[in-house]
C-alpha positions as CSV (number, residue, x, y, z in Angstrom):
1,X,62.9,-14.4,-0.3
2,X,61.9,-12.1,-3.2
3,X,58.7,-14.0,-3.7
4,X,57.8,-13.6,0.0
5,X,58.5,-9.9,-0.1
6,X,56.3,-9.5,-3.2
7,X,53.5,-11.4,-1.5
8,X,53.7,-9.2,1.5
9,X,53.7,-6.1,-0.6
10,X,50.6,-7.2,-2.5
11,X,48.9,-8.2,0.8
12,X,49.6,-4.8,2.3
13,X,48.3,-3.0,-0.8
14,X,45.1,-5.0,-0.7
15,X,44.7,-4.2,3.0
16,X,45.0,-0.5,2.5
17,X,42.8,-0.6,-0.6
18,X,40.0,-2.2,1.4
19,X,40.4,0.2,4.2
20,X,40.6,3.5,2.4
21,X,40.9,6.5,4.6
22,X,39.1,8.7,2.0
23,X,36.5,8.4,-0.8
24,X,35.6,10.6,-3.7
25,X,32.3,12.4,-4.4
26,X,32.5,13.3,-8.1
27,X,29.9,15.7,-9.4
28,X,29.2,16.3,-13.1
29,X,26.0,18.5,-13.4
30,X,25.1,20.6,-16.4
31,X,24.0,24.2,-15.8
32,X,26.2,24.6,-12.7
33,X,29.2,26.4,-14.3
34,X,30.9,28.8,-11.8
35,X,28.3,28.1,-9.1
36,X,29.3,27.5,-5.5
37,X,28.7,23.9,-4.4
38,X,28.7,22.6,-0.8
39,X,29.2,19.1,0.5
40,X,27.4,18.4,3.8
41,X,27.0,15.5,6.3
42,X,24.0,14.9,8.5
43,X,24.8,15.1,12.2
44,X,21.8,14.2,14.4
45,X,19.1,15.9,12.4
46,X,21.0,18.8,10.8
47,X,23.4,19.0,7.8
48,X,26.9,20.3,8.6
49,X,29.1,21.7,5.8
50,X,32.3,19.6,5.2
51,X,33.6,21.3,2.1
52,X,32.8,23.7,-0.7
53,X,34.1,24.6,-4.1
54,X,33.4,26.4,-7.4
55,X,32.0,24.3,-10.2
56,X,34.5,24.4,-13.2
57,X,33.4,23.0,-16.5
58,X,30.2,21.8,-14.6
59,X,32.4,19.5,-12.6
60,X,34.0,19.1,-9.1
61,X,35.5,16.3,-7.0
62,X,35.4,16.2,-3.2
63,X,37.8,14.0,-1.3
64,X,36.0,12.9,1.9
65,X,37.4,11.4,5.0
66,X,35.9,7.9,5.6
67,X,33.8,7.4,8.7
68,X,30.6,5.7,9.8
69,X,29.4,3.8,6.6
70,X,25.8,4.7,7.4
71,X,26.5,8.5,7.2
72,X,24.1,10.5,5.1
73,X,25.5,13.3,2.8
74,X,24.1,16.1,0.8
75,X,25.2,18.3,-2.1
76,X,23.7,21.8,-2.4
77,X,24.4,24.2,-5.2
78,X,23.9,27.9,-4.9
79,X,20.9,28.9,-7.1
80,X,19.6,25.4,-7.2
81,X,16.5,25.0,-5.0
82,X,16.8,21.3,-4.1
83,X,19.6,19.4,-2.4
84,X,21.0,16.1,-3.7
85,X,21.2,13.6,-0.9
86,X,23.0,10.2,-0.8
87,X,24.6,7.4,1.1
88,X,28.2,6.6,0.3
89,X,29.2,3.7,2.6
90,X,32.7,5.1,2.3
91,X,32.8,4.2,-1.4
92,X,33.4,6.6,-4.3
93,X,30.2,8.3,-5.4
94,X,29.3,9.6,-8.9
95,X,26.6,12.2,-9.4
96,X,25.7,12.9,-13.0
97,X,22.9,14.8,-14.7
98,X,21.4,18.3,-15.2
99,X,20.8,20.6,-12.2
100,X,17.7,21.9,-13.9
101,X,16.1,18.4,-14.0
102,X,16.1,16.8,-10.6
103,X,14.5,13.6,-11.8
104,X,17.3,12.9,-14.3
105,X,20.1,13.1,-11.8
106,X,21.8,9.8,-11.3
107,X,23.7,8.8,-8.1
108,X,25.8,5.7,-8.1
109,X,28.4,4.2,-5.9
110,X,27.1,2.4,-2.8
111,X,24.8,-0.6,-2.3
112,X,22.6,1.5,0.0
113,X,22.3,4.2,-2.6
114,X,21.4,1.7,-5.3
115,X,18.6,0.3,-3.0
116,X,17.4,3.9,-2.4
117,X,17.4,4.6,-6.1
118,X,15.2,1.6,-6.7
119,X,12.8,2.8,-4.1
120,X,12.7,6.4,-5.4
121,X,12.1,5.2,-9.0
122,X,9.0,3.4,-8.0
123,X,7.8,6.2,-5.7
124,X,8.2,8.7,-8.5
125,X,5.8,6.6,-10.6
126,X,3.1,7.1,-7.9
127,X,3.9,10.9,-7.7
128,X,3.6,11.2,-11.5
129,X,0.2,9.5,-11.5
130,X,-1.0,11.8,-8.6
131,X,0.2,14.9,-10.4
132,X,-1.7,13.8,-13.5
133,X,-4.9,13.3,-11.6
134,X,-4.5,16.6,-9.8
135,X,-4.4,18.3,-13.2
136,X,-7.5,16.5,-14.3
137,X,-9.2,17.5,-11.0
138,X,-8.5,21.1,-11.6
139,X,-10.2,20.9,-15.1
140,X,-13.2,19.1,-13.6
141,X,-13.4,21.8,-10.9
142,X,-13.4,24.5,-13.6
143,X,-16.2,22.6,-15.4
144,X,-18.2,22.1,-12.2
145,X,-18.2,18.4,-13.1
146,X,-19.0,16.9,-9.6
147,X,-19.2,13.3,-10.9
148,X,-15.8,13.5,-12.5
149,X,-14.3,15.1,-9.4
150,X,-15.6,12.3,-7.3
151,X,-14.2,9.7,-9.7
152,X,-10.8,11.3,-9.7
153,X,-10.8,11.6,-5.9
154,X,-11.5,7.9,-5.6
155,X,-8.7,7.1,-8.1
156,X,-6.3,9.4,-6.3
157,X,-7.1,7.7,-2.9
158,X,-6.4,4.3,-4.5
159,X,-3.0,5.4,-5.8
160,X,-2.2,6.7,-2.3
161,X,-3.1,3.3,-0.9
162,X,-1.0,1.5,-3.6
163,X,1.9,3.8,-2.7
164,X,1.6,3.0,1.0
165,X,1.4,-0.7,0.2
166,X,4.6,-0.5,-1.9
167,X,6.4,1.3,0.9
168,X,5.3,-1.2,3.5
169,X,6.4,-4.1,1.4
170,X,9.7,-2.4,0.6
171,X,10.4,-1.7,4.3
172,X,9.6,-5.3,5.3
173,X,11.7,-6.8,2.5
174,X,14.7,-4.6,3.3
175,X,14.5,-4.7,7.1
176,X,18.2,-5.5,7.4
177,X,19.3,-2.4,5.5
178,X,19.8,1.0,7.2
179,X,18.0,2.5,4.2
180,X,14.8,1.2,5.8
181,X,14.8,3.5,8.9
182,X,15.8,6.4,6.6
183,X,12.7,5.8,4.5
184,X,10.4,5.2,7.5
185,X,11.6,8.4,9.3
186,X,11.0,10.5,6.2
187,X,7.5,9.1,5.9
188,X,6.7,8.9,9.6
189,X,3.7,11.2,9.4
190,X,2.0,8.6,7.2
191,X,1.9,6.0,10.0
192,X,0.3,5.7,13.4
193,X,2.4,5.0,16.5
194,X,1.6,1.3,16.6
195,X,2.6,0.9,12.9
196,X,5.9,2.7,13.5
197,X,6.6,0.5,16.5
198,X,5.9,-2.6,14.4
199,X,8.3,-1.6,11.7
200,X,11.1,-0.7,14.1
201,X,10.6,-4.0,15.9
202,X,10.9,-5.8,12.6
203,X,14.1,-4.1,11.6
204,X,17.2,-6.3,11.9
205,X,20.0,-3.8,11.4
206,X,23.4,-4.6,12.9
207,X,24.8,-1.1,12.2
208,X,23.8,1.6,14.5
209,X,22.7,4.6,12.4
210,X,21.4,8.1,12.6
211,X,17.9,7.5,11.3
212,X,17.3,4.7,13.7
213,X,18.2,7.0,16.6
214,X,15.9,9.7,15.1
215,X,13.1,7.2,14.8
216,X,13.5,6.1,18.4
217,X,13.4,9.7,19.6
218,X,10.3,10.4,17.6
219,X,8.5,7.2,18.8
220,X,9.4,8.1,22.4
221,X,7.7,11.5,21.9
222,X,4.6,9.9,20.5
223,X,4.4,7.4,23.3
224,X,4.6,10.3,25.8
225,X,1.6,12.0,24.2
226,X,-0.4,8.9,23.2
227,X,-4.0,8.5,24.1
228,X,-4.3,7.9,27.9
229,X,-1.3,10.1,28.7
230,X,-1.5,13.4,30.7
231,X,-1.0,16.6,28.7
232,X,2.4,18.4,28.4
233,X,2.2,22.1,29.3
234,X,3.5,24.8,27.1
235,X,3.2,28.6,26.9
236,X,3.1,30.8,23.8
237,X,1.9,34.3,22.8
238,X,-1.6,35.4,21.8
239,X,-2.3,37.7,18.9
240,X,-2.6,40.5,21.5
241,X,0.9,39.9,22.8
242,X,-0.1,38.2,26.1
243,X,1.4,34.8,27.2
244,X,-1.0,31.9,27.6
245,X,-0.3,28.5,28.9
246,X,-2.2,25.3,28.1
247,X,-2.5,24.6,31.9
248,X,-4.6,27.8,32.3
249,X,-7.3,26.3,30.1
250,X,-7.2,22.6,31.3
251,X,-10.1,21.9,33.7
252,X,-12.1,24.9,32.7
253,X,-14.1,22.9,30.1
254,X,-15.2,19.3,29.8
255,X,-13.3,18.9,26.5
256,X,-10.4,20.9,25.2
257,X,-9.1,20.5,21.6
258,X,-5.5,21.5,20.9
259,X,-5.6,22.3,17.2
260,X,-2.3,22.6,15.3
261,X,-2.7,24.5,12.1
262,X,-1.2,27.4,10.0
263,X,-2.4,30.2,7.8
264,X,-0.3,28.8,4.9
265,X,-1.8,25.3,5.2
266,X,-4.5,24.7,2.7
267,X,-5.9,21.5,4.3
268,X,-6.0,23.4,7.7
269,X,-8.0,26.3,6.3
270,X,-10.4,23.8,4.7
271,X,-10.9,22.0,8.0
272,X,-11.4,25.2,10.0
273,X,-15.1,25.6,9.2
274,X,-15.7,22.1,10.6
275,X,-14.0,23.1,13.9
276,X,-15.9,26.4,14.0
277,X,-19.2,24.5,13.6
278,X,-18.4,22.1,16.4
279,X,-17.3,25.0,18.6
280,X,-20.5,27.0,18.0
281,X,-22.7,24.0,18.6
282,X,-21.0,22.6,21.7
283,X,-19.1,25.4,23.4
284,X,-21.9,26.1,25.8
285,X,-22.0,22.4,26.7
286,X,-18.3,22.3,27.6
287,X,-16.2,22.2,24.4
288,X,-13.3,24.6,24.0
289,X,-10.4,25.0,21.6
290,X,-6.8,26.1,21.8
291,X,-5.4,26.9,18.3
292,X,-1.6,26.5,18.0
293,X,-0.3,28.1,14.8
294,X,2.9,27.0,13.0
295,X,3.1,30.4,11.3
296,X,6.1,32.6,10.9
297,X,4.4,35.8,9.9
298,X,2.2,37.3,12.6
299,X,0.2,39.5,10.2
300,X,-0.8,36.5,8.1
301,X,-1.6,34.4,11.2
302,X,-3.9,37.1,12.7
303,X,-5.5,37.7,9.3
304,X,-6.4,34.0,8.9
305,X,-7.9,33.9,12.4
306,X,-10.2,36.8,11.5
307,X,-11.1,35.4,8.0
308,X,-11.8,31.9,9.3
309,X,-13.7,33.1,12.4
310,X,-11.5,31.3,14.9
311,X,-13.1,32.9,18.0
312,X,-11.4,30.6,20.5
313,X,-8.0,30.9,22.2
314,X,-5.1,31.3,19.7
315,X,-1.3,31.2,20.4
316,X,1.9,30.8,18.5
317,X,5.7,31.3,18.9
318,X,6.0,32.0,15.1
319,X,8.7,29.4,14.7
320,X,7.1,27.5,11.8
321,X,7.9,23.7,12.1
322,X,10.1,24.4,15.0
323,X,7.1,25.5,17.1
324,X,8.0,24.2,20.5
325,X,4.5,22.8,21.3
326,X,4.4,21.0,18.0
327,X,7.9,19.6,18.7
328,X,6.8,18.4,22.2
329,X,3.8,16.7,20.8
330,X,5.5,15.1,17.8
331,X,3.5,17.0,15.2
332,X,5.0,16.3,11.8
333,X,2.0,17.2,9.6
334,X,-0.9,19.6,9.9
335,X,-3.8,19.8,10.5
336,X,-3.4,17.8,13.7
337,X,-5.2,17.9,17.0
338,X,-5.5,16.3,20.4
339,X,-8.6,16.1,22.5
340,X,-8.2,16.5,26.3
341,X,-10.8,15.7,29.0
342,X,-11.4,17.9,32.0
343,X,-8.5,16.3,33.9
344,X,-6.0,17.0,31.0
345,X,-5.8,13.4,29.8
346,X,-5.4,12.9,26.1
347,X,-8.5,10.9,25.0
348,X,-8.4,11.2,21.2
349,X,-6.2,12.4,18.4
350,X,-6.5,13.8,14.9
351,X,-10.3,14.0,14.7
352,X,-11.6,15.8,11.6
353,X,-14.9,16.6,10.0
354,X,-17.7,14.3,11.1
355,X,-15.3,12.3,13.3
356,X,-14.7,15.4,15.5
357,X,-18.4,16.3,15.6
358,X,-19.5,12.7,16.5
359,X,-16.8,12.3,19.2
360,X,-17.7,15.6,20.9
361,X,-21.4,14.9,20.6
362,X,-20.9,11.4,22.1
363,X,-18.9,12.8,25.1
364,X,-21.1,15.7,25.8
365,X,-24.5,13.9,25.8
């Protein structure tokens, strides 16, 4: 009888050990003494605070209620600019390092996090190479060395291609892990709609997870505003304070470019002269532009319009990345644009430089 009772006790202990109702998030970070630290969990697409504490001896331990094993968590520390994000899979998590050195912080605990660590380690190598080339490019620019600038640009583009190749291989190799939709969602702006659809169709994940849902929503938005689809109307404010709707412009020209940009966006400002040139050359033939700014500061927005000579229609709701038109059209990077015909049908997307000029010239012969 005693043997049976002992066996039952061990079995029960094993059962409860395997089904822990809580897990620990142990944080040991140098340069955090007496700082407020927050533990957050992602719900939909926002982080919600679960707990907070004061760092003592650069340490703190959070006890977290177990839940969906695919949950995504974040540690933020007052005075530290970047968050520390991680997957736990309801297992104890250890975060060790120095708050002043983001790349030296080590996160361990779950299999998903280990897989993500592997990915991040390789991606950081590409980032390091690109930072080094950027520094060399600045020197070449200062020396007016056009040949060196061209060589560096080609090398930079190759590294970007290598990075994308690595990401693609990683996603395909780990298509059964919920880490894959996390990585794809955070890099969604690097892929076209058909590429995103191919990745998602290739995923073989049994656990429903937050990032798969976010990807599905994002893809649905892109499908709604894909080439061949009718435009979605929106209304925002002009620099003069008037309200202007997209529908007020559709049909008044043969071609209408919806141009998403911002005064703080370097690549946008660099592209603006190309759009201005096309506008000046083809406006009388039926080409028009509606600029939609993702600015927050009206003064800076208006100043950029004047400096760049954006003499077409300009509107904004001054909500930065939460710009409602950008949200409706699935804009996750700028500059971005859509070209509408006179019926309001989307006929092209993301035309820049010579591509924009050639497309407009072709359609307005």
